[in-house]
C-alpha positions, 0 to 999 in steps of 0.5 A: 425724876431719874433714880441714881444709877445702881452699881452692878456687882458681877458674880462669877458663874462658878461661884454662883454654882457653888453657892446657890443661896447667893444667887437666890439672894441676888435675885431677891435683892434685884426684884426688891429694887425693881419693885421700889423703882416701879412704885416710885415711877407710879407715884411720879406718874400719878403726880404728873397726871394730877398736875396736867388735869389741874392745868387743863381745867384751869386753862379751860376756866380762864378761857371760859371767863374770857368769853363770858365777859366778851359776850357781855361786852358785845352787848354793853359796848364801851362800859368801863366795868365790863371792859375792865373785867374782860381785860382782867380775864385776858391777862389771867388766861395768859398766865395759865397759857404760858404754863401749858408748854412747860408741863406738856399739857394740851388744851381740853377737848371740850374747850370750844363748846365751853367757850361758846356756851360761856360767850352766850351766857355772858350775852344773856347776863347783859340783856337780862334784868339787872338783878338777874344779870348780876346773879349770873355774873356773881355765880360765875365769879363764885364758881371760879373761886371755888374751882381754884380752891379745889385745884390748889387742894388737888395739887397739894394732895397729889404732892405736886405743890412743891414740885410745881411752885409756879403753878401753885402761885398762878392758881392763888393769883387766879383765885384772888382775882376780883370778878364779882361786880358790886351788888351781885348776890352770893350764889347758893350751893344748889346741892345743899339747897336741894338737900335741905328741901328733901330733908324738909319734905320728910318721908313716911307716907310711902309711894305717891305721898312721898313723891309729892312731899319731895316735889313740894320740899324742893319747890319750896326751897327754890321758891325761898331762894327767889329767881336771882338765887335760883339762877345763880345756883344753877349757873354755879352748879353747871360751871362746876360740872363743865370745868370738871368735864374739861379737866378729864377730856 
């Protein structure tokens, strides 16, 4: 946002020569104003950068979701639930895409590989045993909900929520989209599970004994989650990493 034009005061050269203190004061005042303008410009630049990252990652997230359900629909052709989720994500992706030109945001450089991986994951979820497939689909839905909550938080912290109210509204709508099919188990947080496993292992023997305790603790934590929980946790964690990468690339 352009700052208000400043009123320039012209001081005659003779007067400046007669009053060097006035000249020094004028220079100090000009320097102070320039510093304030630079600070304002930097803050504006940081806000715009954060807004672009939020939109770039959200666009990548929705396109990944579109390709995920397209991959599933290639296996489950004509299934009403899969077709519903695929159409729903197409509409959601369009709501983000329309915001990109307004805020001059380019798509992520990793969008292609991310979409391809999402399509393959959707196909795997469709051919996997039912409970594993539900765990994968539920983990994708959980990861997207977490992602949009995180983007809303970043938007607020950057001071862009009031500036880009349309972006905030779209993010809230995307967060609230129902993507989890009935019967899908909640995806555990992989980091938390591993931390619990490490804590349960305990240390103190030193060397090999500590290493064996660590492996045993982590293995026990994964075993307790079961196959579906482990698959869901890994998918959810991988999705988080992929979307964070998409926001930066």
